[in-house]
PQR file with spaces between the fields and no chain letter, atoms N, CA, C, O and H, PARSE charges and radii, in Angstrom:
ATOM       1  N    MET     1      18.001   26.021   34.673 -0.4000 1.5000
ATOM       2  CA   MET     1      17.386   26.346   33.455 -0.0000 2.0000
ATOM       3  C    MET     1      17.576   26.986   32.614  0.5500 1.7000
ATOM       4  O    MET     1      17.348   26.613   31.463 -0.5500 1.4000
ATOM       5  N    VAL     2      18.238   28.598   33.019 -0.4000 1.5000
ATOM       6  CA   VAL     2      18.654   29.515   32.588 -0.0000 2.0000
ATOM       7  C    VAL     2      20.042   28.647   31.428  0.5500 1.7000
ATOM       8  O    VAL     2      20.029   28.791   30.205 -0.5500 1.4000
ATOM       9  H    VAL     2      18.423   28.901   33.954  0.4000 1.0000
ATOM      10  N    ARG     3      21.169   27.752   32.223 -0.4000 1.5000
ATOM      11  CA   ARG     3      21.745   27.257   31.472 -0.0000 2.0000
ATOM      12  C    ARG     3      21.967   26.466   30.533  0.5500 1.7000
ATOM      13  O    ARG     3      22.882   26.292   29.728 -0.5500 1.4000
ATOM      14  H    ARG     3      21.179   27.635   33.216  0.4000 1.0000
ATOM      15  N    LEU     4      20.783   25.912   30.797 -0.4000 1.5000
ATOM      16  CA   LEU     4      19.880   24.509   29.913 -0.0000 2.0000
ATOM      17  C    LEU     4      19.569   25.474   28.716  0.5500 1.7000
ATOM      18  O    LEU     4      20.245   25.296   27.703 -0.5500 1.4000
ATOM      19  H    LEU     4      20.040   26.054   31.451  0.4000 1.0000
ATOM      20  N    ILE     5      18.718   26.380   28.707 -0.4000 1.5000
ATOM      21  CA   ILE     5      18.460   27.325   27.466 -0.0000 2.0000
ATOM      22  C    ILE     5      19.833   28.210   26.770  0.5500 1.7000
ATOM      23  O    ILE     5      19.846   28.270   25.541 -0.5500 1.4000
ATOM      24  H    ILE     5      18.169   26.524   29.531  0.4000 1.0000
ATOM      25  N    LYS     6      20.746   28.752   27.385 -0.4000 1.5000
ATOM      26  CA   LYS     6      22.182   29.059   26.985 -0.0000 2.0000
ATOM      27  C    LYS     6      22.382   27.957   26.069  0.5500 1.7000
ATOM      28  O    LYS     6      22.148   27.967   24.860 -0.5500 1.4000
ATOM      29  H    LYS     6      20.735   28.703   28.383  0.4000 1.0000
ATOM      30  N    TYR     7      23.148   26.365   27.238 -0.4000 1.5000
ATOM      31  CA   TYR     7      23.618   25.682   25.934 -0.0000 2.0000
ATOM      32  C    TYR     7      22.947   24.846   24.813  0.5500 1.7000
ATOM      33  O    TYR     7      23.436   23.985   24.083 -0.5500 1.4000
ATOM      34  H    TYR     7      23.338   26.357   28.220  0.4000 1.0000
ATOM      35  N    LEU     8      21.246   25.518   24.908 -0.4000 1.5000
ATOM      36  CA   LEU     8      20.770   25.204   23.542 -0.0000 2.0000
ATOM      37  C    LEU     8      20.858   26.073   22.528  0.5500 1.7000
ATOM      38  O    LEU     8      21.036   25.805   21.339 -0.5500 1.4000
ATOM      39  H    LEU     8      20.848   26.218   25.501  0.4000 1.0000
ATOM      40  N    VAL     9      20.712   27.246   23.091 -0.4000 1.5000
ATOM      41  CA   VAL     9      20.932   27.889   22.018 -0.0000 2.0000
ATOM      42  C    VAL     9      22.280   28.040   21.277  0.5500 1.7000
ATOM      43  O    VAL     9      22.388   28.547   20.160 -0.5500 1.4000
ATOM      44  H    VAL     9      20.566   27.464   24.057  0.4000 1.0000
ATOM      45  N    ILE    10      23.444   27.475   22.124 -0.4000 1.5000
ATOM      46  CA   ILE    10      24.328   27.623   21.667 -0.0000 2.0000
ATOM      47  C    ILE    10      24.909   26.371   20.867  0.5500 1.7000
ATOM      48  O    ILE    10      26.100   26.392   20.556 -0.5500 1.4000
ATOM      49  H    ILE    10      23.357   27.063   23.031  0.4000 1.0000
ATOM      50  N    VAL    11      24.135   25.312   20.533 -0.4000 1.5000
ATOM      51  CA   VAL    11      24.068   23.721   20.148 -0.0000 2.0000
ATOM      52  C    VAL    11      23.102   24.756   18.246  0.5500 1.7000
ATOM      53  O    VAL    11      23.445   24.744   17.064 -0.5500 1.4000
ATOM      54  H    VAL    11      23.168   25.294   20.785  0.4000 1.0000
ATOM      55  N    GLY    12      22.142   25.308   18.844 -0.4000 1.5000
ATOM      56  CA   GLY    12      21.532   25.580   17.521 -0.0000 2.0000
ATOM      57  C    GLY    12      22.390   27.170   16.570  0.5500 1.7000
ATOM      58  O    GLY    12      22.101   27.615   15.459 -0.5500 1.4000
ATOM      59  H    GLY    12      21.863   25.318   19.804  0.4000 1.0000
ATOM      60  N    VAL    13      23.219   27.551   17.338 -0.4000 1.5000
ATOM      61  CA   VAL    13      23.925   28.447   16.562 -0.0000 2.0000
ATOM      62  C    VAL    13      25.068   27.722   15.799  0.5500 1.7000
ATOM      63  O    VAL    13      25.617   28.203   14.807 -0.5500 1.4000
ATOM      64  H    VAL    13      23.453   27.189   18.240  0.4000 1.0000
ATOM      65  N    LEU    14      25.377   26.514   16.354 -0.4000 1.5000
ATOM      66  CA   LEU    14      26.637   26.001   15.852 -0.0000 2.0000
ATOM      67  C    LEU    14      25.936   24.903   14.710  0.5500 1.7000
ATOM      68  O    LEU    14      26.508   24.597   13.663 -0.5500 1.4000
ATOM      69  H    LEU    14      24.931   26.123   17.159  0.4000 1.0000
ATOM      70  N    ALA    15      24.910   24.504   15.026 -0.4000 1.5000
ATOM      71  CA   ALA    15      24.525   23.435   13.831 -0.0000 2.0000
ATOM      72  C    ALA    15      23.733   24.663   12.752  0.5500 1.7000
ATOM      73  O    ALA    15      23.293   24.271   11.671 -0.5500 1.4000
ATOM      74  H    ALA    15      24.446   24.753   15.876  0.4000 1.0000
ATOM      75  N    VAL    16      23.664   25.447   12.962 -0.4000 1.5000
ATOM      76  CA   VAL    16      23.254   26.304   11.868 -0.0000 2.0000
ATOM      77  C    VAL    16      24.623   26.863   11.186  0.5500 1.7000
ATOM      78  O    VAL    16      24.475   26.874    9.964 -0.5500 1.4000
ATOM      79  H    VAL    16      24.022   25.765   13.840  0.4000 1.0000
ATOM      80  N    LEU    17      25.738   27.269   11.529 -0.4000 1.5000
ATOM      81  CA   LEU    17      26.890   27.497   11.241 -0.0000 2.0000
ATOM      82  C    LEU    17      26.985   26.072   10.560  0.5500 1.7000
ATOM      83  O    LEU    17      26.937   26.150    9.333 -0.5500 1.4000
ATOM      84  H    LEU    17      25.858   27.260   12.522  0.4000 1.0000
ATOM      85  N    GLY    18      27.121   24.644   11.116 -0.4000 1.5000
ATOM      86  CA   GLY    18      27.770   23.650   10.240 -0.0000 2.0000
ATOM      87  C    GLY    18      27.057   23.598    8.907  0.5500 1.7000
ATOM      88  O    GLY    18      27.602   23.331    7.836 -0.5500 1.4000
ATOM      89  H    GLY    18      27.160   24.580   12.113  0.4000 1.0000
ATOM      90  N    LEU    19      25.690   23.901    9.099 -0.4000 1.5000
ATOM      91  CA   LEU    19      24.974   23.675    7.550 -0.0000 2.0000
ATOM      92  C    LEU    19      25.409   24.657    6.716  0.5500 1.7000
ATOM      93  O    LEU    19      25.655   24.397    5.538 -0.5500 1.4000
ATOM      94  H    LEU    19      25.247   24.118    9.968  0.4000 1.0000
ATOM      95  N    VAL    20      25.576   26.064    7.295 -0.4000 1.5000
ATOM      96  CA   VAL    20      25.912   26.995    5.806 -0.0000 2.0000
ATOM      97  C    VAL    20      27.215   26.294    5.629  0.5500 1.7000
ATOM      98  O    VAL    20      27.182   25.623    4.597 -0.5500 1.4000
ATOM      99  H    VAL    20      25.377   26.276    8.252  0.4000 1.0000
ATOM     100  N    ALA    21      28.156   26.222    6.153 -0.4000 1.5000
ATOM     101  CA   ALA    21      29.345   25.749    5.600 -0.0000 2.0000
ATOM     102  C    ALA    21      29.658   24.545    4.950  0.5500 1.7000
ATOM     103  O    ALA    21      30.700   24.445    4.302 -0.5500 1.4000
ATOM     104  H    ALA    21      28.183   26.767    6.991  0.4000 1.0000
ATOM     105  N    TYR    22      28.766   23.518    5.072 -0.4000 1.5000
ATOM     106  CA   TYR    22      28.801   22.347    4.134 -0.0000 2.0000
ATOM     107  C    TYR    22      28.435   23.172    3.124  0.5500 1.7000
ATOM     108  O    TYR    22      29.183   23.198    2.147 -0.5500 1.4000
ATOM     109  H    TYR    22      27.920   23.600    5.598  0.4000 1.0000
ATOM     110  N    ALA    23      27.274   23.989    3.122 -0.4000 1.5000
ATOM     111  CA   ALA    23      26.583   24.397    1.860 -0.0000 2.0000
ATOM     112  C    ALA    23      27.098   25.067    0.437  0.5500 1.7000
ATOM     113  O    ALA    23      26.684   25.172   -0.718 -0.5500 1.4000
ATOM     114  H    ALA    23      26.666   23.969    3.916  0.4000 1.0000
ATOM     115  N    TYR    24      28.631   25.586    1.474 -0.4000 1.5000
ATOM     116  CA   TYR    24      29.601   26.243    0.629 -0.0000 2.0000
ATOM     117  C    TYR    24      30.820   25.419    0.316  0.5500 1.7000
ATOM     118  O    TYR    24      31.533   25.600   -0.671 -0.5500 1.4000
ATOM     119  H    TYR    24      28.967   25.501    2.412  0.4000 1.0000
ATOM     120  N    ILE    25      30.962   24.690    1.046 -0.4000 1.5000
ATOM     121  CA   ILE    25      32.017   23.727    1.184 -0.0000 2.0000
ATOM     122  C    ILE    25      32.131   22.578    0.818  0.5500 1.7000
ATOM     123  O    ILE    25      33.153   21.977    0.487 -0.5500 1.4000
ATOM     124  H    ILE    25      30.382   24.542    1.847  0.4000 1.0000
ATOM     125  N    GLY    26      30.552   22.055    0.888 -0.4000 1.5000
ATOM     126  CA   GLY    26      30.251   20.537    0.031 -0.0000 2.0000
ATOM     127  C    GLY    26      30.675   20.157   -0.912  0.5500 1.7000
ATOM     128  O    GLY    26      31.231   19.060   -0.949 -0.5500 1.4000
ATOM     129  H    GLY    26      29.722   22.543    1.157  0.4000 1.0000
ATOM     130  N    PRO    27      30.495   21.279   -2.442 -0.5600 1.5000
ATOM     131  CA   PRO    27      31.198   21.222   -3.748  0.2800 2.0000
ATOM     132  C    PRO    27      32.281   20.600   -3.413  0.5500 1.7000
ATOM     133  O    PRO    27      32.427   19.384   -3.289 -0.5500 1.4000
ATOM     134  N    TRP    28      33.039   21.420   -3.267 -0.4000 1.5000
ATOM     135  CA   TRP    28      34.313   21.114   -3.078 -0.0000 2.0000
ATOM     136  C    TRP    28      34.587   19.350   -2.667  0.5500 1.7000
ATOM     137  O    TRP    28      35.427   18.980   -3.488 -0.5500 1.4000
ATOM     138  H    TRP    28      32.921   22.408   -3.368  0.4000 1.0000
ATOM     139  N    PHE    29      34.413   18.782   -2.229 -0.4000 1.5000
ATOM     140  CA   PHE    29      34.126   17.272   -1.622 -0.0000 2.0000
ATOM     141  C    PHE    29      33.060   16.532   -2.143  0.5500 1.7000
ATOM     142  O    PHE    29      32.508   15.656   -1.476 -0.5500 1.4000
ATOM     143  H    PHE    29      33.731   19.083   -1.563  0.4000 1.0000
ATOM     144  N    GLY    30      32.694   16.846   -3.404 -0.4000 1.5000
ATOM     145  CA   GLY    30      31.996   16.109   -4.489 -0.0000 2.0000
ATOM     146  C    GLY    30      30.343   16.034   -3.787  0.5500 1.7000
ATOM     147  O    GLY    30      29.886   14.895   -3.696 -0.5500 1.4000
ATOM     148  H    GLY    30      33.143   17.557   -3.946  0.4000 1.0000
ATOM     149  N    ALA    31      29.821   16.712   -3.501 -0.4000 1.5000
ATOM     150  CA   ALA    31      28.337   16.668   -2.509 -0.0000 2.0000
ATOM     151  C    ALA    31      27.671   17.507   -4.495  0.5500 1.7000
ATOM     152  O    ALA    31      28.469   17.942   -5.325 -0.5500 1.4000
ATOM     153  H    ALA    31      30.193   17.637   -3.575  0.4000 1.0000
ATOM     154  N    ASP    32      26.797   17.490   -4.605 -0.4000 1.5000
ATOM     155  CA   ASP    32      26.021   17.791   -5.671 -0.0000 2.0000
ATOM     156  C    ASP    32      24.792   18.528   -5.109  0.5500 1.7000
ATOM     157  O    ASP    32      24.167   17.935   -4.231 -0.5500 1.4000
ATOM     158  H    ASP    32      26.149   17.137   -3.931  0.4000 1.0000
ATOM     159  N    PHE    33      24.249   20.060   -5.601 -0.4000 1.5000
ATOM     160  CA   PHE    33      23.247   20.129   -4.601 -0.0000 2.0000
ATOM     161  C    PHE    33      22.537   21.066   -5.710  0.5500 1.7000
ATOM     162  O    PHE    33      21.970   22.112   -5.393 -0.5500 1.4000
ATOM     163  H    PHE    33      24.757   20.542   -6.315  0.4000 1.0000
ATOM     164  N    SER    34      22.628   20.545   -7.185 -0.4000 1.5000
ATOM     165  CA   SER    34      22.058   20.768   -8.515 -0.0000 2.0000
ATOM     166  C    SER    34      20.477   19.915   -8.709  0.5500 1.7000
ATOM     167  O    SER    34      20.189   18.740   -8.482 -0.5500 1.4000
ATOM     168  H    SER    34      23.088   19.696   -7.443  0.4000 1.0000
ATOM     169  N    VAL    35      19.744   20.924   -9.160 -0.4000 1.5000
ATOM     170  CA   VAL    35      17.996   20.512   -9.088 -0.0000 2.0000
ATOM     171  C    VAL    35      18.287   19.187  -10.262  0.5500 1.7000
ATOM     172  O    VAL    35      19.021   19.645  -11.138 -0.5500 1.4000
ATOM     173  H    VAL    35      19.978   21.879   -9.344  0.4000 1.0000
ATOM     174  N    PRO    36      18.052   18.176  -10.456 -0.5600 1.5000
ATOM     175  CA   PRO    36      18.042   17.699  -11.906  0.2800 2.0000
ATOM     176  C    PRO    36      17.068   18.106  -12.645  0.5500 1.7000
ATOM     177  O    PRO    36      15.979   18.173  -12.075 -0.5500 1.4000
ATOM     178  N    VAL    37      17.120   18.465  -13.969 -0.4000 1.5000
ATOM     179  CA   VAL    37      16.162   18.947  -15.133 -0.0000 2.0000
ATOM     180  C    VAL    37      15.903   18.208  -16.071  0.5500 1.7000
ATOM     181  O    VAL    37      16.715   17.488  -16.653 -0.5500 1.4000
ATOM     182  H    VAL    37      18.004   18.411  -14.432  0.4000 1.0000
ATOM     183  N    GLN    38      14.139   18.377  -16.427 -0.4000 1.5000
ATOM     184  CA   GLN    38      14.015   17.377  -17.115 -0.0000 2.0000
ATOM     185  C    GLN    38      12.507   17.634  -17.251  0.5500 1.7000
ATOM     186  O    GLN    38      11.671   17.784  -16.360 -0.5500 1.4000
ATOM     187  H    GLN    38      13.480   18.961  -15.954  0.4000 1.0000
ATOM     188  N    GLU    39      12.368   17.647  -18.574 -0.4000 1.5000
ATOM     189  CA   GLU    39      11.041   18.678  -18.885 -0.0000 2.0000
ATOM     190  C    GLU    39       9.789   17.351  -19.020  0.5500 1.7000
ATOM     191  O    GLU    39       9.923   16.260  -19.574 -0.5500 1.4000
ATOM     192  H    GLU    39      13.047   17.525  -19.297  0.4000 1.0000
ATOM     193  N    ILE    40       8.778   17.816  -18.419 -0.4000 1.5000
ATOM     194  CA   ILE    40       7.321   17.033  -18.234 -0.0000 2.0000
ATOM     195  C    ILE    40       6.435   17.607  -18.973  0.5500 1.7000
ATOM     196  O    ILE    40       6.072   18.673  -18.476 -0.5500 1.4000
ATOM     197  H    ILE    40       8.669   18.702  -17.969  0.4000 1.0000
ATOM     198  N    ARG    41       6.026   17.401  -19.768 -0.4000 1.5000
ATOM     199  CA   ARG    41       4.423   17.436  -20.503 -0.0000 2.0000
ATOM     200  C    ARG    41       3.466   16.350  -20.397  0.5500 1.7000
ATOM     201  O    ARG    41       3.638   15.170  -20.701 -0.5500 1.4000
ATOM     202  H    ARG    41       6.321   16.535  -20.172  0.4000 1.0000
ATOM     203  N    LYS    42       2.423   16.921  -19.919 -0.4000 1.5000
ATOM     204  CA   LYS    42       1.139   16.060  -19.069 -0.0000 2.0000
ATOM     205  C    LYS    42      -0.229   16.853  -20.169  0.5500 1.7000
ATOM     206  O    LYS    42      -0.477   18.053  -20.284 -0.5500 1.4000
ATOM     207  H    LYS    42       2.284   17.880  -19.672  0.4000 1.0000
ATOM     208  N    PRO    43      -0.794   15.881  -20.727 -0.5600 1.5000
ATOM     209  CA   PRO    43      -2.595   16.873  -21.387  0.2800 2.0000
ATOM     210  C    PRO    43      -3.202   17.119  -20.352  0.5500 1.7000
ATOM     211  O    PRO    43      -2.978   16.621  -19.249 -0.5500 1.4000
ATOM     212  N    VAL    44      -4.291   18.172  -20.721 -0.4000 1.5000
ATOM     213  CA   VAL    44      -4.613   18.811  -19.525 -0.0000 2.0000
ATOM     214  C    VAL    44      -5.754   19.036  -20.525  0.5500 1.7000
ATOM     215  O    VAL    44      -5.624   19.553  -21.635 -0.5500 1.4000
ATOM     216  H    VAL    44      -4.472   18.577  -21.617  0.4000 1.0000
ATOM     217  N    LEU    45      -7.355   18.390  -19.760 -0.4000 1.5000
ATOM     218  CA   LEU    45      -8.779   18.315  -20.431 -0.0000 2.0000
ATOM     219  C    LEU    45      -9.173   19.637  -19.329  0.5500 1.7000
ATOM     220  O    LEU    45      -9.006   19.680  -18.110 -0.5500 1.4000
ATOM     221  H    LEU    45      -7.461   17.970  -18.859  0.4000 1.0000
ATOM     222  N    LEU    46      -9.622   20.434  -20.045 -0.4000 1.5000
ATOM     223  CA   LEU    46     -10.453   21.560  -19.274 -0.0000 2.0000
ATOM     224  C    LEU    46     -12.032   21.207  -19.998  0.5500 1.7000
ATOM     225  O    LEU    46     -12.203   20.930  -21.185 -0.5500 1.4000
ATOM     226  H    LEU    46      -9.758   20.399  -21.035  0.4000 1.0000
ATOM     227  N    ASP    47     -12.894   21.282  -19.146 -0.4000 1.5000
ATOM     228  CA   ASP    47     -14.112   20.793  -19.018 -0.0000 2.0000
ATOM     229  C    ASP    47     -14.830   22.556  -18.906  0.5500 1.7000
ATOM     230  O    ASP    47     -15.001   23.178  -17.857 -0.5500 1.4000
ATOM     231  H    ASP    47     -12.755   21.507  -18.181  0.4000 1.0000
ATOM     232  N    ALA    48     -15.142   23.034  -20.292 -0.4000 1.5000
ATOM     233  CA   ALA    48     -14.919   24.092  -20.144 -0.0000 2.0000
ATOM     234  C    ALA    48     -16.606   24.117  -21.421  0.5500 1.7000
ATOM     235  O    ALA    48     -16.638   23.826  -22.617 -0.5500 1.4000
ATOM     236  H    ALA    48     -15.004   22.529  -21.143  0.4000 1.0000
ATOM     237  N    GLU    49     -17.628   24.526  -20.605 -0.4000 1.5000
ATOM     238  CA   GLU    49     -18.854   24.625  -21.771 -0.0000 2.0000
ATOM     239  C    GLU    49     -19.324   25.842  -21.860  0.5500 1.7000
ATOM     240  O    GLU    49     -20.224   26.099  -22.660 -0.5500 1.4000
ATOM     241  H    GLU    49     -17.602   24.762  -19.633  0.4000 1.0000
């Protein structure tokens, strides 16, 4: 059981390292992580008496 937990921890650490590496190296390979910017305006009706 301890061996299974050890392997799961190792796989989890490798997954986190892979995600961090993809976040840093991804833009060099064409991955675009920027948020699309668009202004949104909606009228708001206030029911104040």
